[in-house]
VEXFIKE-470307 format. One record per atom (N, C-alpha, C): x, y, z; residue in one letter. Coordinates in steps of 0.05 Angstrom, whole numbers, padded with zeros to 5 digits, always signed. Layout:
REM residues N
XYZA ...
REM end
This chain:
REM residues 83
+00314-00482+00023X +00341-00474+00032X +00338-00462+00059X +00356-00469+00077X +00358-00458+00103X +00387-00452+00108X +00395-00427+00110X +00423-00421+00115X +00429-00392+00109X +00455-00387+00108X +00465-00360+00103X +00459-00351+00074X +00453-00326+00071X +00448-00316+00044X +00473-00316+00027X +00496-00316+00040X +00521-00316+00026X +00525-00343+00011X +00511-00364+00019X +00513-00390+00006X +00497-00391-00020X +00480-00372-00026X +00463-00372-00050X +00478-00362-00074X +00473-00374-00097X +00482-00363-00122X +00465-00339-00130X +00475-00321-00144X +00461-00296-00150X +00435-00300-00165X +00432-00321-00180X +00408-00325-00196X +00388-00344-00182X +00392-00351-00157X +00374-00368-00143X +00348-00353-00135X +00325-00364-00143X +00299-00352-00137X +00282-00370-00120X +00266-00358-00103X +00248-00373-00086X +00219-00363-00088X +00200-00381-00085X +00172-00373-00086X +00163-00363-00059X +00176-00371-00037X +00169-00362-00010X +00195-00357+00005X +00197-00334+00017X +00219-00327+00034X +00208-00318+00061X +00219-00328+00083X +00212-00320+00110X +00236-00306+00121X +00232-00281+00130X +00253-00266+00143X +00244-00258+00170X +00255-00271+00190X +00248-00266+00218X +00272-00256+00233X +00273-00230+00238X +00296-00219+00251X +00290-00192+00264X +00308-00184+00281X +00305-00158+00294X +00314-00136+00276X +00306-00112+00281X +00311-00089+00263X +00340-00083+00257X +00358-00090+00275X +00386-00082+00271X +00398-00095+00246X +00389-00118+00238X +00400-00131+00214X +00381-00130+00190X +00358-00118+00193X +00338-00120+00172X +00346-00108+00145X +00353-00083+00145X +00357-00069+00119X +00379-00082+00102X +00401-00089+00114X +00422-00102+00098X +00412-00128+00086X +00400-00145+00101X +00391-00170+00091X +00367-00167+00072X +00350-00148+00077X +00327-00143+00059X +00336-00137+00031X +00356-00121+00028X +00366-00114+00001X +00378-00138-00013X +00391-00155+00002X +00403-00180-00010X +00381-00200-00017X +00361-00203+00000X +00340-00222-00004X +00321-00213-00026X +00319-00187-00029X +00301-00176-00049X +00306-00187-00077X +00330-00193-00084X +00337-00204-00111X +00332-00234-00113X +00324-00247-00092X +00320-00276-00092X +00290-00285-00092X +00272-00266-00092X +00244-00272-00092X +00234-00273-00121X +00220-00295-00128X +00209-00298-00155X +00187-00277-00159X +00181-00270-00183X +00161-00249-00189X +00133-00257-00178X +00127-00283-00176X +00101-00291-00165X +00103-00301-00136X +00126-00295-00123X +00131-00305-00096X +00120-00287-00074X +00124-00297-00050X +00115-00283-00026X +00138-00280-00006X +00139-00258+00007X +00158-00252+00027X +00144-00247+00053X +00150-00263+00074X +00138-00261+00100X +00159-00249+00118X +00153-00224+00128X +00171-00210+00146X +00159-00212+00174X +00175-00223+00193X +00165-00225+00221X +00188-00215+00239X +00182-00214+00265X +00202-00204+00284X +00203-00174+00285X +00182-00161+00277X +00181-00132+00276X +00165-00122+00301X +00177-00104+00316X +00163-00093+00339X +00140-00076+00328X +00117-00080+00341X +00093-00066+00331X +00097-00036+00330X +00113-00025+00348X +00118+00004+00349X +00134+00013+00324X +00148-00005+00311X +00164+00002+00287X +00149-00005+00261X +00124-00013+00262X +00109-00022+00239X +00109-00002+00216X +00104+00024+00222X +00103+00044+00201X +00129+00048+00186X +00152+00046+00201X +00178+00048+00188X +00182+00025+00168X +00175+00001+00176X +00178-00022+00158X +00159-00020+00134X +00135-00011+00139X +00115-00008+00118X +00126+00011+00096X +00135+00034+00104X +00146+00053+00085X +00170+00041+00070X +00187+00027+00084X +00211+00016+00072X +00204-00005+00051X +00186-00024+00057X +00179-00045+00037X +00164-00033+00014X +00147-00013+00019X +00133+00000-00003X +00152+00014-00022X +00174+00025-00012X +00194+00038-00029X +00208+00019-00048X +00206-00008-00042X +00217-00028-00060X +00195-00040-00078X +00172-00027-00079X +00150-00034-00096X +00137-00061-00089X +00138-00068-00063X +00123-00091-00054X +00094-00084-00049X +00077-00103-00051X +00049-00100-00044X +00045-00114-00017X +00031-00100+00001X +00026-00112+00027X +00000-00128+00024X +00002-00154+00026X -00021-00172+00023X -00036-00174+00049X -00021-00175+00071X -00034-00178+00098X -00015-00169+00119X -00026-00159+00141X -00010-00151+00165X -00024-00163+00189X -00007-00172+00208X -00018-00184+00233X -00001-00174+00256X -00013-00170+00279X +00001-00163+00304X -00008-00182+00326X +00012-00189+00343X +00006-00206+00366X +00027-00201+00388X +00018-00195+00411X +00035-00191+00435X +00058-00172+00430X +00053-00150+00416X +00073-00130+00411X +00091-00134+00387X +00087-00156+00373X +00102-00163+00349X +00085-00160+00324X +00097-00154+00301X +00082-00149+00277X +00094-00166+00254X +00078-00172+00234X +00087-00187+00211X +00074-00176+00186X +00088-00177+00164X +00078-00169+00138X +00080-00193+00119X +00059-00197+00103X +00060-00216+00080X +00061-00198+00055X +00082-00201+00039X +00086-00184+00016X +00088-00199-00010X +00082-00185-00031X +00087-00196-00058X +00098-00174-00075X +00110-00181-00098X +00120-00160-00117X +00099-00151-00135X 
REM end
């Protein structure tokens, strides 16, 4: 599926979700996307400024995600997460 989260039915689950966005929209969409990841799925968060890495880390951990891997390149950061 590629499109707006509003187009999803509430019970739609995905094994892999990619969320690539700037911080201004992150928290609202993260809460909505959180309910669409299957229990064995992976969430890839990208588009995070490296300077904001710790804020995102604390936020995703508060939702009981496990951080599988982190990568940084050219001032940008990414998290690979699982439930």
